[in-house]
Structures are given as C-alpha cells and as structure tokens.
C-alpha positions as protocol buffer text, in pm:
chain_id: "A"
residue {
  index: 1
  type: MET
  ca { x: 7229 y: 12878 z: 9987 }
}
residue {
  index: 2
  type: LEU
  ca { x: 7523 y: 12762 z: 9761 }
}
residue {
  index: 3
  type: ASN
  ca { x: 7287 y: 12479 z: 9656 }
}
residue {
  index: 4
  type: GLU
  ca { x: 7017 y: 12702 z: 9545 }
}
residue {
  index: 5
  type: GLY
  ca { x: 7279 y: 12956 z: 9349 }
}
residue {
  index: 6
  type: LEU
  ca { x: 7382 y: 12644 z: 9147 }
}
residue {
  index: 7
  type: ASP
  ca { x: 7009 y: 12532 z: 9088 }
}
residue {
  index: 8
  type: LEU
  ca { x: 6944 y: 12907 z: 8957 }
}
residue {
  index: 9
  type: SER
  ca { x: 7273 y: 12879 z: 8727 }
}
residue {
  index: 10
  type: LEU
  ca { x: 7148 y: 12577 z: 8575 }
}
residue {
  index: 11
  type: LYS
  ca { x: 6822 y: 12712 z: 8531 }
}
residue {
  index: 12
  type: VAL
  ca { x: 6976 y: 13017 z: 8350 }
}
residue {
  index: 13
  type: ALA
  ca { x: 7196 y: 12812 z: 8143 }
}
residue {
  index: 14
  type: ARG
  ca { x: 6953 y: 12577 z: 8034 }
}
residue {
  index: 15
  type: HIS
  ca { x: 6719 y: 12887 z: 7932 }
}
residue {
  index: 16
  type: LEU
  ca { x: 6995 y: 13053 z: 7724 }
}
residue {
  index: 17
  type: SER
  ca { x: 7085 y: 12701 z: 7573 }
}
residue {
  index: 18
  type: ILE
  ca { x: 6723 y: 12673 z: 7448 }
}
residue {
  index: 19
  type: ILE
  ca { x: 6735 y: 13014 z: 7312 }
}
residue {
  index: 20
  type: ASN
  ca { x: 7045 y: 12944 z: 7132 }
}
residue {
  index: 21
  type: VAL
  ca { x: 6862 y: 12631 z: 6965 }
}
residue {
  index: 22
  type: SER
  ca { x: 6531 y: 12836 z: 6895 }
}
residue {
  index: 23
  type: ALA
  ca { x: 6704 y: 13146 z: 6752 }
}
residue {
  index: 24
  type: PRO
  ca { x: 7072 y: 13092 z: 6681 }
}
residue {
  index: 25
  type: THR
  ca { x: 7275 y: 13412 z: 6602 }
}
C-alpha cells in the first residue's frame, strides 16, 4: 500500500513538472 502511494506521488510530481515546463508561471 505504501509502495502504491509512492508511485502515485511520483506520477503527480511528474505531471506537475510537465505542466511547469509547458506553461511556466
């Protein structure tokens, strides 16, 4: 379950990173 949470966190972090690169504030 903890591993699943870490995987989700990585996906979210990667998604946010892509957003930042695509449209920096």
